[in-house]
C-alpha positions as a Python dict, from the first residue, in 0.01 Angstrom:
ca = {
    (1, 'M'): (0, 0, 0),
    (2, 'A'): (298, -234, -6),
    (3, 'L'): (245, -306, -375),
    (4, 'A'): (230, 64, -456),
    (5, 'E'): (549, 121, -259),
    (6, 'L'): (724, -159, -448),
    (7, 'D'): (601, -21, -781),
    (8, 'N'): (742, 321, -695),
    (9, 'G'): (1072, 171, -586),
    (10, 'N'): (1015, 286, -225),
    (11, 'G'): (951, -54, -77),
    (12, 'G'): (1098, 29, 259),
    (13, 'P'): (1281, -234, 463),
    (14, 'A'): (1150, -530, 260),
    (15, 'Q'): (1280, -394, -68),
    (16, 'E'): (1607, -285, 91),
    (17, 'A'): (1659, -639, 225),
    (18, 'F'): (1578, -781, -120),
    (19, 'E'): (1824, -545, -288),
    (20, 'S'): (2084, -621, -21),
    (21, 'D'): (2045, -998, -75),
    (22, 'E'): (2061, -950, -452),
    (23, 'K'): (2373, -734, -422),
    (24, 'N'): (2544, -982, -186),
    (25, 'S'): (2466, -1277, -413),
    (26, 'T'): (2590, -1080, -713),
    (27, 'D'): (2906, -991, -526),
    (28, 'L'): (2969, -1356, -438),
    (29, 'F'): (2905, -1462, -795),
    (30, 'I'): (3126, -1191, -939),
    (31, 'K'): (3397, -1262, -683),
    (32, 'H'): (3395, -1630, -780),
    (33, 'Y'): (3418, -1572, -1153),
    (34, 'F'): (3642, -1266, -1144),
    (35, 'E'): (3908, -1411, -913),
    (36, 'R'): (4099, -1542, -1214),
    (37, 'I'): (4135, -1209, -1388),
    (38, 'S'): (4343, -907, -1300),
    (39, 'P'): (4181, -677, -1040),
    (40, 'D'): (4255, -383, -1271),
    (41, 'V'): (4054, -546, -1549),
    (42, 'A'): (3775, -652, -1312),
    (43, 'A'): (3743, -292, -1190),
    (44, 'T'): (3663, -175, -1543),
    (45, 'F'): (3334, -370, -1559),
    (46, 'T'): (3019, -170, -1494),
    (47, 'E'): (2736, -309, -1281),
    (48, 'E'): (2534, -358, -1601),
    (49, 'Q'): (2815, -565, -1755),
    (50, 'K'): (2852, -771, -1437),
    (51, 'H'): (2478, -834, -1437),
    (52, 'A'): (2492, -944, -1802),
    (53, 'I'): (2775, -1187, -1723),
    (54, 'K'): (2579, -1327, -1430),
    (55, 'Q'): (2273, -1370, -1652),
    (56, 'M'): (2480, -1546, -1916),
    (57, 'F'): (2627, -1798, -1673),
    (58, 'G'): (2302, -1832, -1482),
    (59, 'A'): (2119, -1924, -1802),
    (60, 'R'): (2338, -2229, -1842),
    (61, 'G'): (2154, -2516, -1687),
    (62, 'Y'): (2291, -2852, -1591),
    (63, 'A'): (2124, -3097, -1825),
    (64, 'K'): (2050, -3447, -1704),
    (65, 'H'): (2136, -3716, -1953),
    (66, 'P'): (1986, -4065, -1971),
    (67, 'V'): (2339, -4206, -1959),
    (68, 'E'): (2590, -4005, -1758),
    (69, 'V'): (2924, -4145, -1640),
    (70, 'R'): (3174, -3915, -1466),
    (71, 'R'): (3486, -4070, -1319),
    (72, 'S'): (3825, -3955, -1197),
    (73, 'I'): (4093, -4212, -1273),
    (74, 'P'): (4435, -4221, -1103),
    (75, 'F'): (4718, -4285, -1348),
    (76, 'G'): (5067, -4269, -1202),
    (77, 'R'): (5118, -3936, -1027),
    (78, 'N'): (4831, -3773, -1216),
    (79, 'R'): (4455, -3805, -1221),
    (80, 'F'): (4250, -3795, -1537),
    (81, 'Y'): (3878, -3758, -1574),
    (82, 'L'): (3643, -3949, -1798),
    (83, 'I'): (3303, -3817, -1894),
    (84, 'F'): (3062, -4012, -2110),
    (85, 'L'): (2725, -3853, -2184),
    (86, 'L'): (2452, -3992, -2401),
    (87, 'G'): (2120, -3829, -2474),
    (88, 'R'): (1896, -3677, -2736),
    (89, 'E'): (2042, -3387, -2936),
    (90, 'R'): (1846, -3072, -2854),
    (91, 'R'): (2043, -2817, -3051),
    (92, 'A'): (1904, -2700, -3385),
    (93, 'Y'): (2063, -2844, -3697),
    (94, 'D'): (2155, -2494, -3820),
    (95, 'R'): (2348, -2431, -3499),
    (96, 'L'): (2529, -2764, -3530),
    (97, 'K'): (2615, -2687, -3891),
    (98, 'N'): (2745, -2338, -3804),
    (99, 'E'): (2961, -2483, -3526),
    (100, 'G'): (3094, -2752, -3760),
    (101, 'Q'): (2946, -3033, -3551),
    (102, 'A'): (2679, -3153, -3790),
    (103, 'S'): (2769, -3495, -3919),
    (104, 'G'): (2641, -3716, -4192),
    (105, 'Y'): (2618, -4091, -4220),
    (106, 'I'): (2993, -4131, -4270),
    (107, 'A'): (3065, -3978, -3930),
    (108, 'Y'): (2808, -4209, -3769),
    (109, 'A'): (2964, -4509, -3941),
    (110, 'L'): (3312, -4411, -3822),
    (111, 'A'): (3190, -4352, -3467),
    (112, 'S'): (3013, -4687, -3467),
    (113, 'A'): (3324, -4860, -3596),
    (114, 'F'): (3532, -4685, -3331),
    (115, 'W'): (3311, -4825, -3053),
    (116, 'L'): (3206, -5152, -3211),
    (117, 'A'): (3544, -5278, -3336),
    (118, 'P'): (3710, -5298, -2992),
    (119, 'A'): (3400, -5466, -2847),
    (120, 'V'): (3402, -5730, -3122),
    (121, 'M'): (3774, -5787, -3076),
    (122, 'I'): (3737, -5833, -2701),
    (123, 'A'): (3443, -6069, -2751),
    (124, 'A'): (3643, -6273, -3004),
    (125, 'L'): (3945, -6283, -2773),
    (126, 'L'): (3730, -6405, -2482),
    (127, 'H'): (3568, -6665, -2706),
    (128, 'F'): (3900, -6807, -2825),
    (129, 'L'): (4054, -6806, -2477),
    (130, 'N'): (3773, -7020, -2336),
}
């Protein structure tokens, strides 16, 4: 009987608790993301729009990368952050091309030179200092 009640939308206390939990979590989510916009603008969103926004942000997962370095570095009165991520590209080539991020061999050569040249210079400097 409980399944039939849930199918009809008359789930009683269990369904009400579920809907209450869902509404509270949605409210917390919306409150968190809408605190930066004007209350007048936030009031114009319908529940369907709020749900769509929650789905959009909820769909974004936190990908683990094989190499992941995240550091906050103090520099004078300020702090700067450094993030270095390395992993396999999972986006489709068409998407990369449309976003202007698809690169050819020249870009790889320049990136390699950008990372390799300082390493070679430091190695040479250490070699000559010893």
